[in-house]
RODO-2510 file (C-alpha; in nm, 4 decimals, decimal comma):
residues 469
     n   res          X          Y          Z
     1     m    -4,1892   -14,7572    -6,3035
     2     n    -4,0042   -14,7387    -6,6893
     3     d    -3,7523   -15,0521    -6,8136
     4     l    -3,4699   -14,8613    -6,6483
     5     e    -3,6157   -14,8387    -6,2873
     6     t    -3,7719   -15,2189    -6,2778
     7     d    -3,3920   -15,3296    -6,4227
     8     n    -3,2060   -15,1268    -6,1429
     9     k    -3,4626   -15,2099    -5,8831
    10     f    -3,4329   -15,5990    -6,0134
    11     l    -3,0022   -15,5725    -6,0088
    12     k    -2,9760   -15,3676    -5,6702
    13     k    -3,1891   -15,6804    -5,4910
    14     s    -2,9932   -15,9648    -5,6789
    15     a    -2,6511   -15,7616    -5,6053
    16     l    -2,7628   -15,7635    -5,2259
    17     f    -2,8584   -16,1040    -5,2190
    18     n    -2,4778   -16,1659    -5,3928
    19     v    -2,3010   -15,9383    -5,0885
    20     l    -2,4866   -16,1600    -4,8382
    21     g    -2,4238   -16,4612    -5,0475
    22     t    -2,0612   -16,4180    -5,0125
    23     v    -2,0830   -16,5447    -4,6499
    24     f    -2,2193   -16,8639    -4,7411
    25     k    -1,9286   -16,8844    -5,0425
    26     i    -1,7097   -16,8828    -4,8243
    27     s    -1,8023   -17,1814    -4,6130
    28     g    -1,7452   -17,4335    -4,9218
    29     p    -1,3932   -17,2881    -4,9899
    30     l    -1,3298   -17,3423    -4,6212
    31     l    -1,4635   -17,7343    -4,6147
    32     t    -1,2640   -17,7951    -4,9244
    33     v    -0,9542   -17,6780    -4,6906
    34     l    -1,0175   -17,9262    -4,4427
    35     l    -1,0700   -18,1844    -4,7033
    36     a    -0,7541   -18,1369    -4,8659
    37     r    -0,5864   -18,1647    -4,4840
    38     t    -0,8409   -18,4817    -4,4146
    39     f    -0,7185   -18,6617    -4,7226
    40     g    -0,3486   -18,5409    -4,7892
    41     a    -0,2445   -18,3829    -5,0892
    42     t    -0,2157   -18,6658    -5,3326
    43     e    -0,5631   -18,7907    -5,3062
    44     f    -0,6854   -18,4452    -5,2477
    45     g    -0,5242   -18,3786    -5,6305
    46     i    -0,6469   -18,6742    -5,7565
    47     f    -1,0349   -18,6606    -5,6482
    48     v    -0,9963   -18,2426    -5,7556
    49     a    -0,8294   -18,4008    -6,0914
    50     t    -1,1226   -18,6406    -6,1469
    51     q    -1,4007   -18,4125    -6,0406
    52     a    -1,2968   -18,1840    -6,2902
    53     l    -1,3407   -18,4301    -6,5423
    54     l    -1,6667   -18,5287    -6,4699
    55     l    -1,7883   -18,1687    -6,4319
    56     t    -1,6467   -18,0967    -6,8052
    57     i    -1,8663   -18,4061    -6,8628
    58     a    -2,1856   -18,3017    -6,7066
    59     r    -2,1384   -17,9050    -6,8193
    60     s    -2,1185   -18,0530    -7,2170
    61     a    -2,3896   -18,2738    -7,1648
    62     t    -2,6456   -17,9751    -7,1481
    63     l    -2,5045   -17,8675    -7,4972
    64     g    -2,5346   -17,5462    -7,3238
    65     l    -2,9053   -17,5142    -7,2828
    66     d    -2,8953   -17,4338    -6,9512
    67     k    -2,7008   -17,0880    -7,0113
    68     g    -2,9486   -17,0457    -7,3143
    69     l    -3,2218   -17,0240    -7,0603
    70     h    -3,0999   -16,6988    -6,9397
    71     w    -3,1715   -16,5480    -7,2281
    72     y    -3,4501   -16,7354    -7,3843
    73     l    -3,6413   -16,7279    -7,0780
    74     p    -3,7014   -16,3671    -7,0895
    75     q    -3,7554   -16,3678    -7,4621
    76     n    -4,0985   -16,5536    -7,3545
    77     k    -4,2526   -16,2714    -7,2355
    78     l    -4,1536   -16,0501    -7,5427
    79     r    -4,2855   -16,3322    -7,7674
    80     k    -4,6106   -16,4352    -7,6041
    81     r    -4,4863   -16,7981    -7,5169
    82     s    -4,5352   -17,0018    -7,2507
    83     a    -4,3201   -16,8522    -6,8973
    84     y    -4,1680   -17,2420    -6,8531
    85     e    -4,0955   -17,2786    -7,2522
    86     g    -3,7738   -17,4271    -7,3162
    87     i    -3,6998   -17,5776    -6,9420
    88     m    -3,8365   -17,9293    -6,9378
    89     e    -3,7282   -17,9751    -7,2927
    90     s    -3,3619   -17,8954    -7,2131
    91     f    -3,3807   -18,0881    -6,9097
    92     w    -3,4755   -18,4404    -7,0531
    93     i    -3,2185   -18,3907    -7,3160
    94     t    -2,9434   -18,3156    -7,0741
    95     i    -3,0631   -18,5963    -6,9067
    96     f    -3,0471   -18,8474    -7,1630
    97     i    -2,7242   -18,7105    -7,2954
    98     s    -2,5570   -18,7825    -6,9160
    99     i    -2,7212   -19,1343    -6,9003
   100     v    -2,5395   -19,2245    -7,1473
   101     a    -2,1994   -19,1009    -7,0559
   102     t    -2,2257   -19,2463    -6,7534
   103     i    -2,3167   -19,6179    -6,9385
   104     i    -1,9817   -19,5729    -7,1339
   105     i    -1,7450   -19,4297    -6,8071
   106     f    -1,9123   -19,8124    -6,6142
   107     i    -1,8390   -19,9990    -6,9603
   108     g    -1,4526   -19,8481    -6,9742
   109     s    -1,4415   -19,8998    -6,6064
   110     w    -1,5100   -20,2251    -6,6356
   111     a    -1,2846   -20,2927    -6,9352
   112     s    -1,0140   -20,1259    -6,7786
   113     f    -0,9922   -19,8423    -6,9898
   114     f    -1,0561   -19,6159    -6,6787
   115     s    -0,9949   -19,6204    -6,2918
   116     k    -1,1789   -19,8437    -6,1190
   117     e    -1,2647   -19,5294    -5,9018
   118     i    -1,4041   -19,2999    -6,1468
   119     p    -1,7742   -19,5336    -6,1611
   120     y    -1,8631   -19,3913    -5,8006
   121     y    -1,7949   -19,0091    -5,9079
   122     a    -1,9735   -19,1215    -6,2504
   123     v    -2,3084   -19,1974    -6,0413
   124     s    -2,3684   -18,7949    -5,9860
   125     l    -2,3383   -18,6784    -6,3738
   126     v    -2,6949   -18,7062    -6,3851
   127     f    -2,7851   -18,4985    -6,0791
   128     y    -2,4505   -18,2456    -6,1731
   129     s    -2,6360   -18,1604    -6,5426
   130     g    -3,0111   -18,1594    -6,4399
   131     t    -2,8968   -17,9331    -6,1736
   132     y    -2,7299   -17,7366    -6,4292
   133     i    -3,0807   -17,7051    -6,6321
   134     l    -3,2893   -17,6175    -6,3115
   135     s    -3,0816   -17,3812    -6,2035
   136     n    -3,0337   -17,1881    -6,4745
   137     s    -3,3998   -17,1636    -6,5096
   138     s    -3,4220   -16,9595    -6,1885
   139     e    -3,1524   -16,7316    -6,2995
   140     g    -3,3394   -16,6724    -6,6342
   141     n    -3,6737   -16,6311    -6,4441
   142     r    -3,4883   -16,3462    -6,2284
   143     k    -3,4719   -16,5074    -5,9334
   144     p    -3,0760   -16,5937    -5,8959
   145     w    -3,0384   -16,6078    -5,4975
   146     n    -3,1954   -16,9777    -5,5861
   147     a    -2,8798   -17,0658    -5,6851
   148     i    -2,6957   -16,8214    -5,4976
   149     l    -2,8564   -17,0353    -5,1365
   150     i    -2,8802   -17,3979    -5,3071
   151     n    -2,5096   -17,3856    -5,5220
   152     d    -2,3057   -17,1697    -5,3042
   153     f    -2,3916   -17,2636    -4,9729
   154     l    -2,5944   -17,5668    -4,9624
   155     v    -2,4723   -17,8145    -5,1860
   156     a    -2,0697   -17,6582    -5,1310
   157     v    -2,1185   -17,7551    -4,7413
   158     l    -2,2945   -18,1052    -4,7961
   159     s    -2,0536   -18,2559    -4,9887
   160     p    -1,7209   -18,1766    -4,8067
   161     l    -1,8965   -18,2108    -4,5244
   162     v    -2,0400   -18,5880    -4,5998
   163     s    -1,6963   -18,6946    -4,6863
   164     i    -1,5275   -18,5623    -4,4084
   165     i    -1,8201   -18,7575    -4,1743
   166     l    -1,8003   -19,0856    -4,3908
   167     f    -1,3798   -19,0763    -4,3784
   168     f    -1,3781   -19,0715    -3,9743
   169     l    -1,6443   -19,3263    -3,9918
   170     n    -1,4336   -19,5055    -4,2284
   171     v    -1,6679   -19,5883    -4,4822
   172     p    -1,4682   -19,6625    -4,8344
   173     h    -1,5468   -19,3925    -5,0962
   174     s    -1,5752   -19,0965    -4,9321
   175     l    -1,4767   -18,8664    -5,1576
   176     p    -1,7155   -18,9554    -5,4193
   177     l    -1,9972   -19,0728    -5,2023
   178     g    -2,0304   -18,7085    -5,0083
   179     l    -2,0168   -18,5494    -5,4141
   180     l    -2,2909   -18,7786    -5,4674
   181     f    -2,5010   -18,6926    -5,1509
   182     g    -2,4402   -18,3147    -5,2035
   183     q    -2,5561   -18,3242    -5,5723
   184     v    -2,8594   -18,5220    -5,5151
   185     g    -2,9580   -18,2841    -5,2624
   186     g    -2,8883   -17,9825    -5,4805
   187     f    -3,0996   -18,1328    -5,7457
   188     l    -3,4005   -18,2205    -5,5345
   189     m    -3,3935   -17,8413    -5,3877
   190     h    -3,3577   -17,6863    -5,7343
   191     s    -3,7006   -17,8952    -5,8524
   192     v    -3,8620   -17,7607    -5,5812
   193     a    -3,8080   -17,4389    -5,6437
   194     v    -3,8800   -17,4359    -6,0344
   195     r    -4,1669   -17,6072    -5,9419
   196     r    -4,3038   -17,3247    -5,6946
   197     q    -4,2021   -17,0738    -5,9763
   198     f    -4,3745   -17,2842    -6,2346
   199     k    -4,6864   -17,4653    -6,1406
   200     s    -4,8581   -17,5540    -6,4599
   201     m    -4,5294   -17,6181    -6,5980
   202     p    -4,5150   -18,0227    -6,7527
   203     i    -4,3068   -18,2677    -6,6646
   204     f    -4,2837   -18,4062    -7,0426
   205     p    -4,3020   -18,0772    -7,2861
   206     g    -4,4412   -18,3299    -7,6284
   207     k    -4,2324   -18,1250    -7,8132
   208     r    -3,8768   -18,0291    -7,8766
   209     v    -3,6457   -17,8110    -7,8232
   210     t    -3,6747   -17,4662    -8,0645
   211     k    -3,4072   -17,4048    -8,3294
   212     e    -3,4033   -17,1060    -8,1650
   213     l    -3,2984   -17,2005    -7,8275
   214     l    -3,0473   -17,4559    -7,9767
   215     y    -2,8105   -17,2347    -8,2283
   216     y    -2,7716   -16,9321    -7,9858
   217     s    -2,7488   -17,2910    -7,6847
   218     v    -2,4601   -17,4599    -7,8570
   219     p    -2,2184   -17,1942    -7,8808
   220     i    -2,2605   -17,0987    -7,5506
   221     g    -2,2449   -17,4664    -7,4602
   222     l    -1,8923   -17,4824    -7,6706
   223     t    -1,7836   -17,1549    -7,5018
   224     v    -1,8560   -17,2723    -7,1285
   225     l    -1,7145   -17,6510    -7,2194
   226     v    -1,3788   -17,4713    -7,3575
   227     g    -1,3794   -17,2359    -7,0278
   228     n    -1,3779   -17,5283    -6,8184
   229     v    -1,1220   -17,7141    -7,0133
   230     l    -0,9355   -17,3854    -6,9646
   231     m    -0,9273   -17,3692    -6,5866
   232     r    -0,8727   -17,7427    -6,5598
   233     s    -0,6106   -17,7836    -6,8587
   234     t    -0,3745   -17,5996    -6,6431
   235     l    -0,4711   -17,8772    -6,3143
   236     w    -0,3937   -18,1461    -6,5527
   237     m    -0,1036   -18,0163    -6,6988
   238     v     0,0709   -17,9833    -6,3471
   239     l    -0,0145   -18,3378    -6,2798
   240     f     0,1414   -18,4369    -6,5868
   241     f     0,4147   -18,2328    -6,5293
   242     l     0,4888   -18,1859    -6,1696
   243     g     0,2597   -18,4988    -5,9898
   244     a    -0,0024   -18,5372    -5,7932
   245     e     0,1140   -18,3940    -5,5032
   246     a     0,2054   -18,0819    -5,6822
   247     a    -0,1379   -18,0725    -5,7969
   248     g    -0,3522   -18,0956    -5,4842
   249     v    -0,1278   -17,7924    -5,3762
   250     y    -0,2435   -17,5831    -5,7021
   251     a    -0,6049   -17,7759    -5,6435
   252     l    -0,6148   -17,5995    -5,3268
   253     m    -0,5337   -17,2785    -5,4554
   254     i    -0,7374   -17,2807    -5,7067
   255     t    -1,0438   -17,3616    -5,5075
   256     i    -0,9692   -17,0432    -5,2779
   257     s    -0,8906   -16,8170    -5,5850
   258     n    -1,2500   -16,9331    -5,7104
   259     g    -1,4339   -16,8255    -5,4345
   260     l    -1,3641   -16,4713    -5,7075
   261     q    -1,4680   -16,6238    -5,9074
   262     t    -1,7951   -16,7725    -5,7886
   263     i    -1,8658   -16,3748    -5,7054
   264     r    -1,8579   -16,2682    -6,0863
   265     n    -2,0598   -16,5859    -6,1500
   266     g    -2,3255   -16,4321    -5,9470
   267     f    -2,3697   -16,1516    -6,1514
   268     n    -2,3858   -16,3279    -6,4832
   269     p    -2,7710   -16,4656    -6,4227
   270     i    -2,8360   -16,1135    -6,3339
   271     l    -2,6725   -15,9277    -6,6264
   272     i    -2,8156   -16,1579    -6,8911
   273     p    -3,1743   -16,1465    -6,8768
   274     v    -3,1466   -15,7692    -6,8641
   275     v    -2,9815   -15,7153    -7,1229
   276     s    -3,1673   -15,9388    -7,3525
   277     q    -3,4827   -15,7411    -7,3461
   278     m    -3,2718   -15,4245    -7,4537
   279     d    -3,3559   -15,2863    -7,7780
   280     e    -3,0425   -15,0987    -7,9853
   281     e    -3,1487   -14,7415    -7,8174
   282     r    -3,1422   -14,8623    -7,4524
   283     l    -2,8122   -15,0609    -7,4913
   284     k    -2,6459   -14,7591    -7,5909
   285     t    -2,8126   -14,5530    -7,3226
   286     d    -2,8992   -14,7599    -7,0066
   287     i    -2,6248   -15,0263    -7,0517
   288     k    -2,3347   -14,8259    -6,8936
   289     p    -2,4978   -14,7629    -6,5363
   290     i    -2,6252   -15,1003    -6,5262
   291     f    -2,3121   -15,2617    -6,5781
   292     s    -2,1106   -15,0728    -6,4238
   293     y    -2,2994   -15,0986    -6,1092
   294     c    -2,2737   -15,4911    -6,1023
   295     i    -1,8854   -15,4391    -6,2008
   296     s    -1,8505   -15,2195    -5,9209
   297     m    -2,0665   -15,4153    -5,6496
   298     a    -1,8656   -15,7755    -5,7901
   299     t    -1,5032   -15,6092    -5,7449
   300     l    -1,5616   -15,4381    -5,4034
   301     i    -1,6425   -15,7851    -5,2762
   302     q    -1,3447   -15,9170    -5,4316
   303     i    -1,1376   -15,6871    -5,3271
   304     v    -1,2624   -15,7434    -4,9818
   305     i    -1,1202   -16,1057    -5,0145
   306     g    -0,8286   -16,0355    -5,1875
   307     f    -0,6621   -15,8355    -4,9622
   308     f    -0,7421   -16,0966    -4,7498
   309     i    -0,5616   -16,3633    -4,9343
   310     v    -0,2544   -16,1506    -5,0430
   311     l    -0,1962   -16,0359    -4,6484
   312     f    -0,2620   -16,4137    -4,5187
   313     p    -0,1486   -16,6636    -4,7957
   314     e     0,0495   -16,9171    -4,5904
   315     e    -0,2025   -16,8939    -4,2924
   316     i    -0,4496   -16,9789    -4,5707
   317     m    -0,2762   -17,2577    -4,7411
   318     s    -0,1237   -17,4005    -4,3796
   319     i    -0,4868   -17,4541    -4,2786
   320     a    -0,4864   -17,7947    -4,4778
   321     g    -0,1415   -17,8725    -4,3856
   322     k     0,2598   -17,7427    -4,3641
   323     n     0,2970   -17,9825    -4,6824
   324     f     0,0370   -17,7000    -4,9021
   325     v     0,1991   -17,4203    -4,8232
   326     v     0,4132   -17,4408    -5,1903
   327     q     0,5011   -17,1283    -5,3669
   328     p     0,2262   -16,9422    -5,2089
   329     k     0,2966   -16,6274    -5,4443
   330     a     0,1405   -16,8382    -5,6810
   331     l    -0,2279   -16,7884    -5,5391
   332     g    -0,1898   -16,4289    -5,5706
   333     i    -0,1535   -16,4332    -5,9506
   334     l    -0,4492   -16,6759    -5,9581
   335     l    -0,6469   -16,3908    -5,7636
   336     f    -0,5121   -16,1076    -6,0091
   337     f    -0,6121   -16,3295    -6,3250
   338     q    -0,9960   -16,3818    -6,1114
   339     l    -0,9770   -15,9447    -6,0542
   340     t    -0,9107   -15,9203    -6,4303
   341     a    -1,1829   -16,1608    -6,5870
   342     t    -1,3983   -15,9563    -6,3240
   343     f    -1,3556   -15,6082    -6,3991
   344     f    -1,2414   -15,6476    -6,8013
   345     g    -1,3585   -15,9876    -6,8477
   346     m    -1,7489   -15,9665    -6,7791
   347     v    -1,8199   -15,7649    -7,0680
   348     n    -1,8334   -16,1350    -7,1898
   349     t    -2,1862   -16,1520    -7,0026
   350     i    -2,2577   -15,8210    -7,2663
   351     i    -2,1678   -16,0487    -7,5408
   352     d    -2,3895   -16,3245    -7,4607
   353     g    -2,6860   -16,0815    -7,3615
   354     i    -2,6989   -15,8786    -7,6933
   355     g    -2,7089   -16,2537    -7,8887
   356     k    -2,3498   -16,2821    -8,0397
   357     s    -2,2426   -16,6489    -7,8583
   358     v    -2,0052   -16,7078    -8,1392
   359     v    -1,7982   -16,4520    -8,0227
   360     n    -1,7214   -16,5699    -7,6850
   361     l    -1,6482   -16,8657    -7,8490
   362     k    -1,3793   -16,7750    -8,0461
   363     i    -1,2333   -16,5941    -7,7407
   364     s    -1,2632   -16,8795    -7,5501
   365     l    -1,0924   -17,1027    -7,8092
   366     l    -0,7966   -16,8035    -7,8325
   367     s    -0,7578   -16,8345    -7,4542
   368     l    -0,7363   -17,2005    -7,4466
   369     a    -0,4506   -17,2050    -7,7166
   370     l    -0,3091   -16,9387    -7,5021
   371     s    -0,3186   -17,1113    -7,2026
   372     l    -0,1978   -17,4635    -7,3169
   373     t     0,1274   -17,2953    -7,5170
   374     f     0,2026   -17,1028    -7,2164
   375     g     0,1580   -17,4088    -6,9659
   376     i     0,3712   -17,5920    -7,1643
   377     l     0,6380   -17,3517    -7,1812
   378     l     0,5749   -17,1978    -6,8065
   379     i     0,5187   -17,5189    -6,5860
   380     p     0,7725   -17,7206    -6,5820
   381     s     1,0497   -17,4595    -6,5386
   382     y     0,8511   -17,1863    -6,2944
   383     g     0,6327   -17,4467    -6,1190
   384     l     0,2949   -17,3592    -5,9726
   385     f     0,3959   -16,9736    -6,0080
   386     g     0,4141   -17,0273    -6,3962
   387     a     0,1013   -17,2612    -6,4237
   388     a    -0,0730   -16,9872    -6,2660
   389     l     0,0880   -16,7096    -6,5035
   390     s    -0,0378   -16,9495    -6,7868
   391     m    -0,3935   -16,8707    -6,6628
   392     l    -0,3460   -16,4637    -6,6244
   393     i    -0,1646   -16,3802    -6,9594
   394     p    -0,4518   -16,5466    -7,1420
   395     g    -0,7294   -16,3760    -6,9379
   396     i    -0,5393   -16,0458    -6,9933
   397     i    -0,5482   -16,0866    -7,4066
   398     s    -0,8523   -16,2328    -7,4124
   399     s    -1,0401   -15,9569    -7,1968
   400     g    -0,8849   -15,6766    -7,4300
   401     y    -1,0236   -15,8645    -7,7203
   402     s    -1,3780   -15,8688    -7,5785
   403     n    -1,4021   -15,4744    -7,4869
   404     i    -1,2015   -15,4212    -7,8534
   405     y    -1,5531   -15,6150    -7,9974
   406     l    -1,7985   -15,3729    -7,8047
   407     f    -1,6102   -15,1248    -7,8693
   408     k    -1,6052   -15,1098    -8,2229
   409     r    -1,9916   -15,1890    -8,1844
   410     n    -2,0431   -14,8221    -8,0227
   411     l    -2,1044   -14,9858    -7,6722
   412     r    -1,9411   -14,7952    -7,3850
   413     l    -1,9631   -14,9950    -7,0873
   414     y    -1,7271   -14,8004    -6,7600
   415     s    -1,8891   -14,5313    -6,6472
   416     s    -1,5701   -14,2634    -6,5150
   417     k    -1,6978   -14,3692    -6,1876
   418     l    -1,5183   -14,6897    -6,1812
   419     w    -1,1920   -14,5364    -6,1122
   420     v    -1,2306   -14,5866    -5,7218
   421     e    -1,2034   -14,9807    -5,8245
   422     l    -0,9555   -14,9511    -6,0513
   423     l    -0,7272   -14,7354    -5,7557
   424     w    -0,8234   -15,0010    -5,5253
   425     i    -0,7249   -15,2881    -5,7957
   426     t    -0,3916   -15,0536    -5,7890
   427     a    -0,3582   -15,0465    -5,4632
   428     l    -0,3512   -15,4392    -5,4085
   429     l    -0,1231   -15,5387    -5,6897
   430     s     0,1043   -15,2421    -5,5328
   431     l     0,0494   -15,4235    -5,1988
   432     y     0,1638   -15,7998    -5,3472
   433     i     0,4702   -15,6825    -5,5134
   434     v     0,6221   -15,5037    -5,2583
   435     l     0,5237   -15,7855    -5,0007
   436     n     0,6854   -16,0457    -5,2446
   437     a     0,9521   -15,9083    -5,4709
   438     q     1,0909   -15,7083    -5,1929
   439     n     1,0685   -15,9895    -4,9147
   440     i     0,9365   -15,7752    -4,6898
   441     h     0,7703   -15,9776    -4,3479
   442     l     0,5285   -15,8443    -4,1774
   443     e     0,4259   -15,9578    -3,8376
   444     m     0,0717   -16,0905    -3,7690
   445     i    -0,0693   -15,7957    -3,5731
   446     q     0,0636   -15,5319    -3,8804
   447     k    -0,1045   -15,7827    -4,0914
   448     i    -0,4054   -15,7362    -3,8859
   449     a    -0,4159   -15,3530    -3,8173
   450     l    -0,3558   -15,3175    -4,2205
   451     y    -0,6607   -15,5423    -4,3367
   452     g    -0,8513   -15,3508    -4,0602
   453     g    -0,8043   -15,0278    -4,1977
   454     v    -0,8762   -15,1569    -4,5382
   455     l    -1,2051   -15,2663    -4,4640
   456     f    -1,2671   -14,9748    -4,2610
   457     v    -1,2335   -14,7284    -4,5855
   458     l    -1,3812   -15,0266    -4,7966
   459     g    -1,7030   -14,9980    -4,5646
   460     m    -1,7068   -14,6109    -4,5787
   461     q    -1,7061   -14,6323    -4,9263
   462     f    -1,9933   -14,8829    -4,9775
   463     l    -2,2305   -14,6681    -4,7588
   464     f    -2,1746   -14,4373    -5,0454
   465     y    -2,2579   -14,6433    -5,3632
   466     k    -2,6623   -14,5528    -5,3341
   467     r    -2,5189   -14,2046    -5,4199
   468     k    -2,2546   -14,2991    -5,6151
   469     f    -2,4676   -14,4808    -5,8961
***
C-alpha cells in the first residue's frame, strides 16, 4: 500500500467517525439550549462570557504545544524518535502555567479585582488546559475519534446536564460546578486513552520541550489565542454595547452555529498529520484529492444542519424561551460565516501542515483587527445582526488571503468536483435571502416537506461519494 492509499484509508475512517460524531455533537448544543432556558438570558449570558474568558486563558496556557503535537508526533516516526516524545514535556509546562493563572485569579478575587464567582470557574482551568494536551496527542497519533467521543459528546453532555440537575437540587454555583464536573471527567478519560496508546511513556520525561516543537507551536498558540479572542470579542462587545440579556441571546446563537464549527474542527487533526508527512513532490500531486475529500465531507454535513437552521430559526431559539427569539436573522449570518470558514478557510490547516504557522498568525491578527472595527461600527446600530456581520466580513477577507498565499506557492487544492458543494451553498444562501429579504412565511408543514426533500437529495449525493472521489 503506497502513501496515498494509506492516507486515504485513514481519511475515510476518520471521516466516517466525524459523520457518526455529528449525532453526538448535536447533543451538547441541545442541552446548552436547555441550560439557557433553565437559568435565563441574563445569567446565561454572564456564564458564557465568563466561560469564554477562562477558555481563552486555558488555551493560552498551552503555548500552542497542544496544536503543535498534531505536526510533531507524525514527525517522530520520520526522525526515528520515541513515538511519545513531546507529549509529557508539553503537558507539565501547560499544567504549571495554568496553576499559576488559577492562583492569580484567586488572589485577584480576594482583593476584589475580579468577581467573587470567577474562582468557582477558575478551578476548571487546570483540567481544561491538561485536556487540550492529551486530546491533541491522540489526534496527532491519528486517533481523532477519541476527541470526537470524549470532547464532542461526553464532556459536552456532562457539563450542562450536571448544571441543570444541581440547579433543581438548589445547589449554589451550579453552572461552574457543572463545568468542573465535565472537565474532570474529560481529563480522566483522555488520560486513560493516551496511556493505552503510549504504554511505555514516562509520566515525568526528565527533559525539556525541543526548540523545534516550541518554535512551531508558539505561533500556532498565538493564532489560536487570537482566534479565540476573535470569536469571543464579538460576544464581549455585545455585552458592552447591548447588555447582559442581549449577550445571552447572542451566546445562544453562537452555541448553535458553533455546531458547524465542531464539524470543521473535527477534520483539522485529520489533515495536519497527513500533510506534515508529505514532501514537496507529494504536496503538488496528492494534496488536492485529500483536501477536496475533507472539504466535501465537512461541507455536506454542515449543509444538512444549515438548511435546518435557515428553515427553523425561531423554533430553535424558542426552545430556550420566548425571550430568546430576538433578531433570528443573525443566526443565518453566523451560519454562513461557518460555511465560509469551512469551504474557503480550511486551507489554514494546510498552511499549518506545511510548517508555516506564522502565516496563520498574521491572518488571524488581520481578522481580529477587522472584527473589532466592524463590531464597533455595526453593533450599536444593527444589534445582533451587526455582531454577526462583524464576524462574517473578516472571515471572507481572511479566507481570500489564505487561498492567495497557497496559490502563489503553486498548491492547487480544490477539485473541480466540488462544484456540487458550491451549488448547495448557493442554494442555501438563496433560500435565506428569499425567506428573510422577501418576508416570505412558510407554514410548518411546508418547512418540513422542504427539509425532507433536501435530506433526500443530499442522501442520494452521499451514496455516490465513494465514486465521486
